[in-house]
N, C-alpha and C positions, 0 to 999 in steps of 0.2 A: 275195631269194634270194641274191644276191651282195653282202652289205653292204659288203664291203671294196673293191669296185671303185669307184674314185673318178669322180666326174662328169667327162666328158671335154668336154662343151659349157660353155664358160665364156667370159665376155665379155673378160677380160683377155689371154688367149692362146689360140690354137687348140691342141687336142691334137696332140702329136708322134706320128709313126709308131710309136716306141717305146711310148708310152702306150697307143695302140689295140691294138698287138700284145699287150701284157701283159694288157689287159682281155679280149681275145679268148681268150688262153690260160687265164686264170682262169675265164672263163665255160665253156669246153670241159672243163676240170677238174671244175667243179662239176656240169654236166649229165652227164658220162660216169661220174662217180664214181671217176675215176683221177686220181692225182696225176701219174703217170708211166705211160703205156701199155706193154703188152708189146711186144716186137718185132713181133709178128703184127699188132697195131693201130696201130703208130706211123704208118704211110702215112695211114690214115683220120683219126687224131688231128691230125697236122699239116695235112692238107688242110682240116679243120673249122676250125683256127685261122686259116689263111689266108683261107678263105672269109668267116668271120665279121669278120676284120679289114678285108677289102675292102669288105664290105657296110657295116660301121660308117663307114669312111671316106666312103663314098658318102652315107650318111645325114647325116653331119655337114656335108658339103659342100653338101647340097641343102636343109637346114633354113632356113627363112626366119625372120629376126629378127622377133620380135613387138614391136609398138609398145607402149610404157608410157605410161600417162596420167598 
C-alpha cells in the first residue's frame, strides 16, 4: 500500500517522533486520497495523523524483541 513509508522498527536505532509523524501523515494521505485536505477537512485530517502517530508510538514501544536462533 505505502511502499515509500520506511520501516520504523529497526535494531540499530529507535524511530524518532519526526519519523513516526511523517509515516502517519503519509498513511493518512494515502488512505484519504488527499495530499492536502480542504479547510473543511483539515481538523479531521490532522486528528487522524495525530492518532495514528500516537498509536504507532505505542505499538513500537510495546513490541517484544523476537529471539533469533
